[in-house]
ROVOLUM-539664 format. One line per 4 residues: number of its first residue (from 1); their letters; for each residue x, y, z of C-alpha. Coordinates in nm, 2 decimals. Example, Ala and Ser with C-alpha at 12.3 -4.5 7.8 and 13.67 -1.06 7.14 Angstrom:
2
1> AS> 1.23/-0.45/0.78 | 1.37/-0.11/0.71
END
This chain:
722
1> MLKK> -13.14/2.51/-25.43 | -13.47/2.62/-25.46 | -13.76/2.41/-25.62 | -14.10/2.60/-25.60
5> IRIK> -14.30/2.88/-25.42 | -14.66/2.87/-25.39 | -14.78/3.26/-25.34 | -15.13/3.36/-25.24
9> QFKN> -15.26/3.73/-25.24 | -14.89/3.87/-25.21 | -14.89/4.23/-25.38 | -15.07/4.16/-25.75
13> IENE> -14.99/3.78/-25.73 | -15.35/3.62/-25.63 | -15.26/3.24/-25.61 | -15.01/3.11/-25.86
17> TFDL> -14.72/2.85/-25.78 | -14.38/2.84/-25.98 | -14.16/2.61/-26.02 | -13.77/2.73/-25.98
21> TGNV> -13.54/2.45/-26.01 | -13.27/2.51/-26.22 | -13.18/2.84/-26.39 | -13.48/3.07/-26.38
25> LISG> -13.58/3.34/-26.61 | -13.89/3.60/-26.51 | -13.98/3.80/-26.78 | -14.29/4.01/-26.83
29> ENGS> -14.45/4.39/-26.83 | -14.39/4.65/-26.56 | -14.62/4.58/-26.32 | -14.68/4.20/-26.42
33> GKSS> -14.59/4.09/-26.07 | -14.20/3.99/-26.18 | -14.09/4.16/-25.86 | -14.33/4.05/-25.65
37> LLQA> -14.24/3.70/-25.69 | -13.85/3.77/-25.61 | -13.98/4.00/-25.31 | -14.20/3.71/-25.19
41> IKYC> -13.86/3.46/-25.21 | -13.67/3.72/-25.05 | -13.89/3.77/-24.73 | -13.93/3.36/-24.69
45> LTDS> -13.52/3.38/-24.69 | -13.43/3.65/-24.48 | -13.74/3.76/-24.31 | -13.74/4.14/-24.41
49> LSEK> -13.91/4.34/-24.62 | -13.83/4.69/-24.71 | -14.20/4.81/-24.63 | -14.46/4.73/-24.41
53> LSDY> -14.56/4.39/-24.41 | -14.97/4.50/-24.41 | -14.85/4.68/-24.76 | -14.76/4.37/-24.94
57> IMWG> -15.10/4.25/-24.87 | -15.31/4.20/-25.25 | -15.55/4.48/-25.27 | -15.90/4.39/-25.12
61> KSEF> -15.78/4.10/-24.91 | -15.68/4.09/-24.54 | -15.38/3.84/-24.57 | -15.11/3.67/-24.74
65> EIEL> -14.93/3.34/-24.76 | -14.60/3.22/-24.87 | -14.52/2.82/-24.91 | -14.13/2.77/-25.02
69> DFDF> -13.97/2.40/-25.11 | -13.60/2.41/-25.10 | -13.31/2.15/-25.01 | -12.98/2.21/-24.81
73> ENID> -12.73/1.93/-24.79 | -12.94/1.68/-24.96 | -13.24/1.75/-24.70 | -13.58/1.86/-24.83
77> YNYL> -13.72/2.16/-24.65 | -14.08/2.34/-24.66 | -14.09/2.69/-24.49 | -14.48/2.82/-24.45
81> VSYK> -14.57/3.20/-24.38 | -14.82/3.43/-24.37 | -14.98/3.75/-24.26 | -15.32/3.87/-24.15
85> DKGG> -15.38/4.22/-24.13 | -15.48/4.22/-23.78 | -15.41/3.88/-23.64 | -15.07/3.90/-23.68
89> GKKL> -14.84/3.62/-23.89 | -14.70/3.26/-23.83 | -14.40/3.03/-23.97 | -14.37/2.67/-23.98
93> LTWK> -14.06/2.50/-24.09 | -14.08/2.15/-24.16 | -13.82/1.83/-24.26 | -13.84/1.50/-24.25
97> DNEL> -14.02/1.41/-23.94 | -13.95/1.75/-23.78 | -14.12/2.07/-23.76 | -14.08/2.39/-23.59
101> KSSD> -14.29/2.69/-23.55 | -14.27/3.09/-23.52 | -13.92/3.24/-23.35 | -13.81/2.87/-23.38
105> ASKK> -13.88/2.84/-23.74 | -13.71/3.15/-23.82 | -13.39/3.09/-23.60 | -13.36/2.77/-23.77
109> LKEL> -13.38/2.90/-24.11 | -13.07/3.14/-24.04 | -12.89/2.89/-23.90 | -12.92/2.69/-24.23
113> LSSE> -12.88/2.97/-24.47 | -12.68/3.25/-24.28 | -12.96/3.48/-24.38 | -12.80/3.80/-24.27
117> LLLY> -12.55/3.75/-24.55 | -12.78/3.68/-24.83 | -12.89/4.04/-24.86 | -12.57/4.15/-24.93
121> SSIS> -12.43/3.78/-25.13 | -12.75/3.65/-25.29 | -13.04/3.89/-25.32 | -13.00/4.20/-25.53
125> EQGQ> -13.37/4.39/-25.56 | -13.40/4.64/-25.83 | -13.28/5.00/-25.77 | -13.02/4.87/-25.45
129> SYSI> -12.78/4.64/-25.63 | -12.51/4.87/-25.57 | -12.59/5.06/-25.23 | -12.24/4.96/-25.11
133> LLDS> -12.09/5.19/-25.35 | -12.32/5.46/-25.26 | -12.27/5.40/-24.85 | -12.05/5.65/-24.69
137> PTQR> -11.75/5.52/-24.58 | -11.89/5.51/-24.19 | -12.16/5.31/-24.33 | -11.95/5.11/-24.56
141> LETF> -11.77/5.00/-24.21 | -12.05/4.92/-24.05 | -12.19/4.67/-24.35 | -11.87/4.50/-24.30
145> KSIL> -11.91/4.47/-23.91 | -12.23/4.32/-23.98 | -12.14/4.09/-24.32 | -11.81/3.96/-24.07
149> GIDK> -12.03/3.93/-23.76 | -11.81/4.22/-23.57 | -12.12/4.35/-23.48 | -12.19/4.02/-23.24
153> IGEV> -11.84/4.09/-23.08 | -11.98/4.31/-22.80 | -12.24/4.01/-22.70 | -11.95/3.76/-22.68
157> VEKM> -11.72/4.04/-22.42 | -12.05/4.09/-22.25 | -12.10/3.69/-22.22 | -11.71/3.71/-22.09
161> KDDL> -11.82/3.93/-21.81 | -12.09/3.70/-21.68 | -11.87/3.41/-21.71 | -11.61/3.63/-21.50
165> KEYK> -11.82/3.71/-21.22 | -11.93/3.32/-21.23 | -11.57/3.23/-21.19 | -11.49/3.47/-20.93
169> VNSD> -11.83/3.36/-20.73 | -11.72/2.97/-20.78 | -11.34/3.05/-20.66 | -11.47/3.25/-20.32
173> LIKK> -11.66/2.92/-20.26 | -11.42/2.69/-20.34 | -11.19/2.91/-20.10 | -11.45/2.90/-19.82
177> EKET> -11.51/2.53/-19.86 | -11.13/2.45/-19.84 | -11.11/2.67/-19.51 | -11.42/2.43/-19.36
181> LESK> -11.26/2.12/-19.46 | -10.91/2.26/-19.29 | -11.09/2.33/-18.96 | -11.25/2.03/-18.94
185> KFDL> -11.16/1.81/-18.64 | -11.14/1.40/-18.67 | -11.17/1.28/-18.23 | -11.13/0.92/-18.19
189> MEEF> -11.31/0.73/-17.92 | -11.18/0.53/-17.61 | -11.20/0.14/-17.61 | -11.22/-0.10/-17.33
193> ELPN> -11.20/-0.47/-17.21 | -11.48/-0.74/-17.20 | -11.49/-0.96/-16.88 | -11.46/-1.37/-16.86
197> IEQI> -11.77/-1.51/-16.98 | -11.68/-1.88/-16.99 | -11.86/-1.99/-16.62 | -12.19/-1.77/-16.68
201> KSDL> -12.21/-1.99/-17.01 | -12.16/-2.32/-16.84 | -12.42/-2.26/-16.59 | -12.67/-2.12/-16.84
205> QEQE> -12.59/-2.43/-17.01 | -12.70/-2.68/-16.74 | -13.01/-2.49/-16.68 | -13.10/-2.52/-17.03
209> TEKE> -13.00/-2.91/-17.00 | -13.28/-2.94/-16.70 | -13.51/-2.70/-16.90 | -13.51/-2.95/-17.17
213> KKEK> -13.61/-3.22/-16.92 | -13.91/-3.03/-16.77 | -14.00/-2.94/-17.12 | -14.06/-3.32/-17.24
217> NDKL> -14.23/-3.40/-16.89 | -14.48/-3.15/-16.98 | -14.51/-3.30/-17.32 | -14.62/-3.63/-17.25
221> KQEY> -14.84/-3.53/-17.02 | -15.03/-3.34/-17.24 | -15.01/-3.67/-17.50 | -15.17/-3.84/-17.23
225> EILL> -15.43/-3.62/-17.16 | -15.53/-3.58/-17.55 | -15.57/-3.99/-17.58 | -15.75/-4.03/-17.26
229> SEYS> -16.00/-3.75/-17.41 | -16.00/-3.91/-17.73 | -16.07/-4.28/-17.62 | -16.38/-4.15/-17.38
233> KKLT> -16.49/-3.99/-17.70 | -16.49/-4.29/-17.95 | -16.64/-4.51/-17.66 | -16.94/-4.26/-17.64
237> RKEE> -17.00/-4.29/-18.04 | -16.99/-4.66/-18.01 | -17.27/-4.68/-17.84 | -17.47/-4.42/-18.01
241> LESL> -17.42/-4.62/-18.35 | -17.53/-4.93/-18.22 | -17.86/-4.73/-18.15 | -17.88/-4.60/-18.49
245> IESI> -17.78/-4.91/-18.69 | -18.10/-5.09/-18.47 | -18.32/-4.79/-18.54 | -18.25/-4.78/-18.94
249> QTKI> -18.29/-5.15/-18.98 | -18.61/-5.12/-18.83 | -18.73/-4.85/-19.04 | -18.62/-5.04/-19.39
253> NSFP> -18.82/-5.34/-19.26 | -19.14/-5.14/-19.21 | -19.14/-5.01/-19.55 | -19.47/-5.13/-19.79
257> REEY> -19.40/-5.28/-20.14 | -19.63/-5.12/-20.40 | -19.72/-5.31/-20.73 | -19.59/-5.14/-21.05
261> KESE> -19.64/-5.32/-21.37 | -19.28/-5.14/-21.58 | -19.36/-5.35/-21.88 | -19.70/-5.23/-21.96
265> YLKL> -19.59/-4.85/-21.87 | -19.31/-4.89/-22.13 | -19.54/-5.00/-22.39 | -19.83/-4.74/-22.39
269> IEEN> -19.51/-4.48/-22.39 | -19.41/-4.62/-22.73 | -19.72/-4.63/-22.87 | -19.83/-4.28/-22.76
273> WTQE> -19.50/-4.12/-22.93 | -19.56/-4.32/-23.23 | -19.93/-4.16/-23.24 | -19.82/-3.77/-23.19
277> TNVK> -19.48/-3.86/-23.47 | -19.76/-3.94/-23.73 | -19.95/-3.65/-23.67 | -19.69/-3.40/-23.70
281> NYNH> -19.54/-3.56/-23.98 | -19.90/-3.53/-24.19 | -19.86/-3.18/-24.12 | -19.52/-3.11/-24.24
285> LLQL> -19.57/-3.28/-24.54 | -19.89/-3.09/-24.61 | -19.67/-2.74/-24.56 | -19.37/-2.93/-24.81
289> FSNY> -19.61/-2.99/-25.08 | -19.76/-2.62/-25.06 | -19.43/-2.47/-25.10 | -19.27/-2.69/-25.38
293> QKQK> -19.58/-2.59/-25.58 | -19.52/-2.21/-25.51 | -19.12/-2.27/-25.57 | -19.18/-2.49/-25.93
297> EGLL> -19.42/-2.18/-26.04 | -19.17/-1.91/-25.97 | -18.86/-2.13/-26.13 | -19.05/-2.16/-26.43
301> SKLL> -19.17/-1.75/-26.47 | -18.80/-1.68/-26.41 | -18.67/-1.92/-26.67 | -18.91/-1.82/-26.92
305> KLET> -18.76/-1.43/-26.84 | -18.42/-1.53/-26.88 | -18.45/-1.72/-27.23 | -18.64/-1.41/-27.38
309> EKRN> -18.37/-1.16/-27.26 | -18.10/-1.43/-27.42 | -18.26/-1.40/-27.76 | -18.24/-1.01/-27.75
313> IEFV> -17.88/-0.99/-27.71 | -17.74/-0.85/-28.01 | -17.36/-0.78/-28.15 | -17.24/-0.44/-28.38
317> KIPQ> -17.03/-0.52/-28.64 | -16.67/-0.39/-28.59 | -16.54/-0.19/-28.91 | -16.17/-0.30/-29.01
321> LSFD> -15.94/-0.04/-28.98 | -15.67/0.11/-29.27 | -15.39/0.08/-29.06 | -15.22/-0.01/-28.77
325> TESI> -15.14/0.17/-28.40 | -14.77/0.19/-28.46 | -14.85/0.41/-28.76 | -14.97/0.71/-28.54
329> QIDQ> -14.63/0.69/-28.31 | -14.44/0.70/-28.68 | -14.67/1.00/-28.76 | -14.63/1.19/-28.46
333> ETLN> -14.23/1.13/-28.45 | -14.22/1.25/-28.81 | -14.47/1.55/-28.68 | -14.20/1.66/-28.41
337> GLQL> -13.92/1.67/-28.65 | -14.08/1.91/-28.88 | -14.24/2.13/-28.57 | -13.81/2.18/-28.44
341> SFKE> -13.73/2.27/-28.82 | -14.03/2.50/-28.85 | -13.86/2.66/-28.51 | -13.53/2.65/-28.63
345> VENH> -13.61/2.84/-28.98 | -13.84/3.09/-28.78 | -13.54/3.17/-28.56 | -13.29/3.21/-28.87
349> IKLI> -13.57/3.47/-29.03 | -13.59/3.69/-28.71 | -13.22/3.73/-28.68 | -13.18/3.78/-29.04
353> EQGK> -13.51/4.05/-28.99 | -13.24/4.23/-28.68 | -12.97/4.23/-28.92 | -12.75/3.91/-28.77
357> CPTC> -12.62/3.60/-28.87 | -12.82/3.31/-28.79 | -12.50/3.11/-28.76 | -12.24/3.34/-28.58
361> GQNF> -12.49/3.62/-28.41 | -12.28/3.89/-28.55 | -12.40/4.19/-28.77 | -12.43/4.16/-29.15
365> QNSS> -12.62/4.31/-29.43 | -12.83/4.03/-29.63 | -13.21/4.10/-29.70 | -13.28/3.78/-29.86
369> LTDL> -13.55/3.60/-29.70 | -13.68/3.41/-29.99 | -13.60/3.09/-29.93 | -13.63/3.06/-29.59
373> VLER> -13.98/3.19/-29.58 | -14.07/2.94/-29.87 | -13.94/2.66/-29.66 | -14.13/2.79/-29.36
377> NDLQ> -14.48/2.75/-29.57 | -14.39/2.41/-29.69 | -14.27/2.33/-29.33 | -14.63/2.48/-29.20
381> TQID> -14.84/2.28/-29.48 | -14.65/1.93/-29.40 | -14.71/2.05/-29.03 | -15.07/2.10/-29.09
385> AFKK> -15.15/1.80/-29.31 | -14.98/1.52/-29.04 | -15.19/1.69/-28.77 | -15.51/1.63/-28.94
389> AISE> -15.42/1.26/-29.03 | -15.28/1.17/-28.67 | -15.64/1.31/-28.58 | -15.84/1.13/-28.82
393> KQLQ> -15.67/0.78/-28.72 | -15.68/0.89/-28.35 | -16.05/0.91/-28.39 | -16.12/0.62/-28.62
397> LKEN> -15.91/0.44/-28.34 | -16.11/0.53/-28.03 | -16.46/0.46/-28.21 | -16.37/0.11/-28.28
401> QKLI> -16.23/0.09/-27.90 | -16.59/0.19/-27.81 | -16.77/-0.10/-27.99 | -16.52/-0.35/-27.91
405> KQNE> -16.56/-0.29/-27.55 | -16.96/-0.27/-27.63 | -16.95/-0.64/-27.78 | -16.74/-0.73/-27.49
409> LEES> -17.00/-0.64/-27.25 | -17.28/-0.82/-27.46 | -17.09/-1.14/-27.46 | -17.02/-1.10/-27.03
413> KLES> -17.40/-1.04/-27.06 | -17.47/-1.39/-27.28 | -17.27/-1.57/-27.05 | -17.40/-1.48/-26.71
417> LTKQ> -17.77/-1.56/-26.86 | -17.64/-1.91/-27.01 | -17.54/-2.00/-26.65 | -17.84/-1.84/-26.48
421> ILDL> -18.09/-2.07/-26.72 | -17.87/-2.40/-26.67 | -17.88/-2.36/-26.29 | -18.27/-2.31/-26.31
425> NYEL> -18.30/-2.64/-26.47 | -18.13/-2.81/-26.21 | -18.33/-2.67/-25.97 | -18.62/-2.80/-26.12
429> NDLQ> -18.55/-3.15/-26.19 | -18.48/-3.15/-25.79 | -18.84/-3.06/-25.72 | -19.04/-3.34/-25.68
433> EVSK> -19.43/-3.37/-25.61 | -19.52/-3.44/-25.25 | -19.82/-3.69/-25.25 | -20.08/-3.64/-24.97
437> PEEI> -20.08/-3.87/-24.63 | -20.34/-4.11/-24.55 | -20.57/-4.05/-24.25 | -20.41/-4.16/-23.91
441> VIDK> -20.59/-4.36/-23.65 | -20.60/-4.24/-23.28 | -20.67/-4.44/-22.97 | -20.76/-4.20/-22.69
445> SIPV> -20.77/-4.46/-22.39 | -20.39/-4.47/-22.43 | -20.29/-4.10/-22.27 | -20.57/-4.19/-21.98
449> RLKE> -20.40/-4.52/-21.91 | -20.05/-4.37/-21.92 | -20.11/-4.10/-21.68 | -20.23/-4.36/-21.48
453> LEQQ> -19.93/-4.58/-21.46 | -19.69/-4.26/-21.43 | -19.85/-4.17/-21.08 | -19.77/-4.50/-20.97
457> KIKF> -19.43/-4.45/-21.06 | -19.36/-4.19/-20.90 | -19.47/-4.34/-20.58 | -19.29/-4.65/-20.66
461> EEYE> -18.95/-4.43/-20.73 | -19.00/-4.20/-20.38 | -19.01/-4.57/-20.18 | -18.71/-4.68/-20.38
465> KNIS> -18.54/-4.34/-20.32 | -18.59/-4.38/-19.92 | -18.47/-4.76/-19.91 | -18.17/-4.65/-20.08
469> TFNK> -18.08/-4.36/-19.87 | -18.14/-4.54/-19.54 | -17.90/-4.84/-19.70 | -17.63/-4.60/-19.76
473> KLIE> -17.66/-4.49/-19.37 | -17.63/-4.83/-19.24 | -17.33/-4.89/-19.44 | -17.18/-4.60/-19.32
477> YESE> -17.27/-4.65/-18.96 | -17.16/-5.02/-18.97 | -16.79/-4.93/-19.10 | -16.76/-4.64/-18.84
481> LKNI> -16.83/-4.89/-18.57 | -16.61/-5.18/-18.67 | -16.29/-4.92/-18.66 | -16.40/-4.83/-18.30
485> TLIE> -16.38/-5.15/-18.18 | -16.02/-5.15/-18.23 | -15.93/-4.87/-18.01 | -15.78/-5.00/-17.65
489> QPVK> -15.73/-4.77/-17.34 | -15.42/-4.53/-17.33 | -15.14/-4.60/-17.04 | -15.01/-4.38/-16.80
493> PNLT> -14.64/-4.20/-16.87 | -14.33/-4.27/-16.62 | -14.19/-3.89/-16.58 | -13.82/-3.80/-16.50
497> RSSY> -13.68/-3.58/-16.23 | -13.59/-3.21/-16.29 | -13.41/-2.91/-16.08 | -13.47/-2.68/-16.32
501> DENE> -13.47/-2.31/-16.19 | -13.66/-2.04/-16.41 | -13.54/-1.74/-16.20 | -13.19/-1.84/-16.18
505> HKRL> -13.21/-1.94/-16.59 | -13.35/-1.56/-16.66 | -13.05/-1.46/-16.43 | -12.79/-1.62/-16.64
509> QKEV> -12.94/-1.54/-16.96 | -12.99/-1.18/-16.86 | -12.60/-1.15/-16.80 | -12.50/-1.32/-17.14
513> NIYE> -12.74/-1.05/-17.31 | -12.49/-0.75/-17.10 | -12.18/-0.94/-17.22 | -12.33/-0.92/-17.63
517> QKVN> -12.44/-0.60/-17.60 | -12.09/-0.46/-17.43 | -11.90/-0.68/-17.72 | -12.16/-0.50/-18.00
521> ELER> -12.06/-0.12/-17.83 | -11.71/-0.24/-17.86 | -11.70/-0.31/-18.25 | -11.94/-0.04/-18.28
525> IQNY> -11.66/0.20/-18.13 | -11.38/0.00/-18.34 | -11.55/0.09/-18.63 | -11.63/0.43/-18.56
529> NKKI> -11.27/0.49/-18.49 | -11.20/0.28/-18.86 | -11.45/0.59/-19.04 | -11.28/0.86/-18.84
533> ENDK> -10.94/0.78/-19.02 | -11.11/0.71/-19.32 | -11.27/1.04/-19.31 | -10.95/1.20/-19.22
537> KENQ> -10.74/1.08/-19.51 | -11.05/1.16/-19.76 | -11.03/1.53/-19.60 | -10.68/1.55/-19.73
541> TLIK> -10.77/1.43/-20.04 | -11.06/1.67/-20.10 | -10.85/1.96/-19.97 | -10.61/1.88/-20.25
545> EKDL> -10.88/1.85/-20.50 | -11.02/2.21/-20.40 | -10.69/2.33/-20.47 | -10.68/2.18/-20.80
549> IYYN> -11.02/2.32/-20.91 | -10.94/2.70/-20.73 | -10.60/2.66/-20.94 | -10.80/2.58/-21.25
553> IQEE> -11.10/2.84/-21.19 | -10.80/3.10/-21.12 | -10.63/3.04/-21.50 | -10.97/3.04/-21.63
557> IRIL> -11.04/3.38/-21.49 | -10.65/3.54/-21.62 | -10.79/3.37/-21.96 | -11.09/3.54/-21.98
561> EQSK> -10.95/3.85/-21.89 | -10.65/3.83/-22.13 | -10.94/3.72/-22.43 | -11.16/4.04/-22.36
565> TLLD> -10.90/4.27/-22.33 | -10.80/4.10/-22.68 | -11.13/4.13/-22.84 | -11.22/4.50/-22.71
569> KQYS> -10.90/4.66/-22.84 | -10.75/4.45/-23.16 | -11.01/4.18/-23.28 | -11.22/4.39/-23.46
573> SYVI> -10.95/4.56/-23.65 | -10.82/4.24/-23.71 | -11.08/4.07/-23.86 | -11.21/4.37/-24.09
577> EKGT> -10.84/4.40/-24.20 | -10.87/4.04/-24.29 | -11.20/4.03/-24.45 | -11.18/4.33/-24.65
581> SYVE> -10.84/4.17/-24.81 | -11.03/3.87/-24.88 | -11.34/4.06/-25.03 | -11.09/4.23/-25.24
585> KQMN> -10.90/3.98/-25.36 | -11.23/3.73/-25.44 | -11.39/4.05/-25.62 | -11.07/4.14/-25.84
589> IFFQ> -11.07/3.78/-25.98 | -11.45/3.80/-26.11 | -11.42/4.18/-26.19 | -11.13/4.13/-26.41
593> KCYP> -11.31/3.85/-26.60 | -11.56/4.05/-26.68 | -11.43/4.42/-26.73 | -10.98/4.34/-26.74
597> KYEV> -10.87/4.73/-26.74 | -10.99/4.78/-26.39 | -10.90/4.67/-26.04 | -11.05/4.77/-25.72
601> FFRQ> -10.98/4.76/-25.36 | -11.06/4.88/-24.99 | -10.88/5.12/-24.77 | -10.96/5.18/-24.40
605> TENK> -10.88/5.47/-24.24 | -10.63/5.53/-23.98 | -10.85/5.59/-23.72 | -11.00/5.29/-23.83
609> KSID> -11.35/5.44/-23.83 | -11.41/5.36/-24.18 | -11.36/5.23/-24.51 | -11.32/5.40/-24.85
613> FFYS> -11.38/5.21/-25.18 | -11.16/5.30/-25.45 | -11.05/5.15/-25.84 | -10.77/5.21/-26.11
617> NGEN> -10.75/5.19/-26.46 | -10.38/5.04/-26.45 | -10.27/5.27/-26.69 | -10.15/5.53/-26.42
621> ERIY> -10.09/5.56/-26.05 | -10.41/5.76/-25.97 | -10.69/5.62/-25.77 | -11.04/5.73/-25.79
625> SASL> -11.35/5.68/-25.56 | -11.56/5.36/-25.67 | -11.88/5.62/-25.60 | -11.73/5.80/-25.97
629> CSGF> -11.76/5.47/-26.18 | -12.03/5.46/-26.45 | -12.37/5.30/-26.42 | -12.28/4.99/-26.53
633> EKQL> -11.95/4.98/-26.38 | -12.14/5.01/-26.07 | -12.33/4.74/-26.11 | -12.03/4.55/-26.21
637> LAMS> -11.86/4.59/-25.90 | -12.17/4.53/-25.69 | -12.19/4.19/-25.84 | -11.85/4.14/-25.79
641> FRVA> -11.88/4.20/-25.40 | -12.18/3.99/-25.41 | -11.99/3.69/-25.56 | -11.68/3.74/-25.32
645> LASI> -11.95/3.71/-25.03 | -12.08/3.43/-25.17 | -11.76/3.21/-25.17 | -11.80/3.25/-24.81
649> TKVG> -12.18/3.15/-24.78 | -12.18/2.89/-25.05 | -12.57/2.87/-25.06 | -12.54/2.78/-25.42
653> FIIL> -12.81/3.04/-25.56 | -12.82/3.41/-25.66 | -13.17/3.62/-25.68 | -13.10/3.93/-25.97
657> DEID> -13.39/4.14/-26.02 | -13.26/4.40/-26.32 | -12.87/4.42/-26.22 | -12.77/4.47/-26.61
661> SDSS> -13.03/4.74/-26.71 | -12.74/5.00/-26.74 | -12.53/4.79/-26.96 | -12.53/4.68/-27.31
665> EYNS> -12.68/4.36/-27.46 | -12.29/4.25/-27.50 | -12.15/4.32/-27.12 | -12.51/4.17/-27.02
669> INLY> -12.42/3.88/-27.14 | -12.06/3.86/-27.04 | -12.19/3.95/-26.69 | -12.42/3.65/-26.67
673> SNLL> -12.18/3.38/-26.84 | -11.88/3.47/-26.61 | -12.14/3.46/-26.31 | -12.25/3.13/-26.43
677> DSNL> -11.97/2.97/-26.51 | -11.79/3.05/-26.17 | -11.90/2.75/-26.04 | -12.03/2.95/-25.74
681> FNQV> -12.42/2.92/-25.84 | -12.58/2.62/-25.97 | -12.89/2.80/-25.97 | -12.95/3.18/-26.08
685> ICIT> -13.32/3.33/-26.09 | -13.30/3.67/-26.27 | -13.53/3.96/-26.40 | -13.38/4.08/-26.73
689> HKEE> -13.53/4.26/-27.05 | -13.25/4.20/-27.27 | -13.36/3.98/-27.56 | -13.00/3.85/-27.63
693> TKSV> -12.97/3.78/-27.28 | -13.26/3.58/-27.28 | -13.18/3.37/-27.55 | -12.80/3.31/-27.44
697> LMNN> -12.94/3.22/-27.08 | -13.21/2.99/-27.23 | -13.03/2.82/-27.51 | -12.64/2.80/-27.34
701> YNAK> -12.77/2.76/-26.97 | -13.09/2.60/-27.00 | -13.30/2.87/-26.82 | -13.64/2.79/-26.77
705> LIEM> -13.88/3.09/-26.86 | -14.16/3.19/-26.61 | -14.38/3.46/-26.82 | -14.58/3.69/-26.60
709> ESMK> -14.74/3.90/-26.88 | -15.06/3.66/-26.92 | -15.13/3.69/-26.52 | -15.11/4.08/-26.57
713> KEKE> -15.38/4.07/-26.82 | -15.58/3.86/-26.67 | -15.61/4.07/-26.38 | -15.69/4.38/-26.56
717> ESFF> -15.96/4.16/-26.73 | -16.11/4.08/-26.43 | -16.06/4.43/-26.27 | -16.26/4.62/-26.60
721> EN> -16.53/4.33/-26.55 | -16.62/4.42/-26.27
END
């Protein structure tokens, strides 16, 4: 279903948005833009127009833009197309989280809506409604080929030819691969026997045992030499430590002791700190006193200002309403009922003026309108009175609401000022006046004596630090010396005899390695022979597989060649015969609902090169060419043709531009009624100038009216002003 379209600078539509949901009736004077609206829809749906795209740009502009919203199979789509006079165009299709541009967008739209068929089934432009009837038999055949997709059979046949070439190439390739597999040779390697290795391994084991003895002797020698070296080092270190300990002890005993009075130093520090603190406190208290005085003055000034502002607050008096809000709603409902009655009386008057019965719509002779006119005037008086009463009540209600809001603002302001005044009083109560401190007496001798003691302290601490360092070293050296005295001189080890021969050991090891190499070589040969046997079996399997593939390819070639022959010679005629038969049946179903005395049918010529279109009145055996029908009959036949195609496309909507121009109002209503009752279309968008038809579409089928007249007048006024 089409939902909404926005058109900008397309023909005589400058910038308008139209709601297309449901059935839509487009009305307006000639030149107001009715056909332009339908052409814009057609261009979006089919990507085609009868003239050059540049001819559809509004005069004086350089581009146009159309945006269409629609849903298909419960999915919402948005399609945007634009065209610039010299810059080409752009297309954008979006749905859910998907987006396509340019040719991809057009391709997707054609797949969704079968846009090639839309031109025949769902879009009828002014003056082109029954072109299928006026076509020559040859042209009509080409139309059916296009509708039924037969014109694409050539593409299918060409694709089959390409597939046949590919299959034949693959067939030759498979054949060569099979021949290669069949010519492949599989040669086995000759195996050999291994020599006896037991005696060689026994001799090698004896040499391994003698080698272990030799390595044990070498290890004992090495360990003895290491212990002997460590013993020598520790003995030398012991002598060094004894000398160092003696030297340090001498230094410690030689240090002088400095007299240092710690108690006096601490007392002077305390007195000096107290003196400096009193001076700082005095300056701080002076600053606080000054700040408190300034803060107090500011708070008093602010408090006075807030009290004055609080006294100046005034509340307005709210007048009492003579009604409640529900009475406005009741009056509005009464007004709506009166307006509906007025509209109904107005419609009755129009029908009687046209000579028709207001109840059944049939023609009758009755000129008495007095009672209806009086009733209409009375209803108009009541409507005006209710409109005035509602307007006055709404005005009073609005004024009262404004006064209430004003008082609410003043009340909020009063509460805020009261809170601020209370907070300021709390701040004033917390402020206390600070008294000025007395003068502090300063002893100037304290810093001098303190400096002397600090120098003595530094010197004393230095002596203490040096003594502490020497004591630590003394402890370390004594501890190390204590451990060194525990060592003993190492004893030389007893060594066992060994008959290890390194050259013999290497020779025997070489023979073992050669034997292992032969074992590995034999294993490799055996594995190779197993692989050759497996390859031989796999080769036979592959040959069978290639045979099967070759057979399947040959079968595909045979089927393709048969199918190609069938499509070339028989398929087109078969599809045309079945297609025309189906269309003919569906046309008659609809046509006879509207015009039961006629039957229509297609007939393909014997040479299969054209299609004739005939009708019969059923009263005699004569048949007539459909081109001889009256204007109305041609329109009806064309509509039957579109209904038949719509049963194939199932797009659900149809766009019609003055398809009933050659019919009476009765036939027009009958045509539209059968069209909407066919259940093939859940949406009809049409242009018609027949008032009765408009009325039926709006009243019986809920058609929505789009009036284009006002748009035209605005354009004309703008033109003349310029």
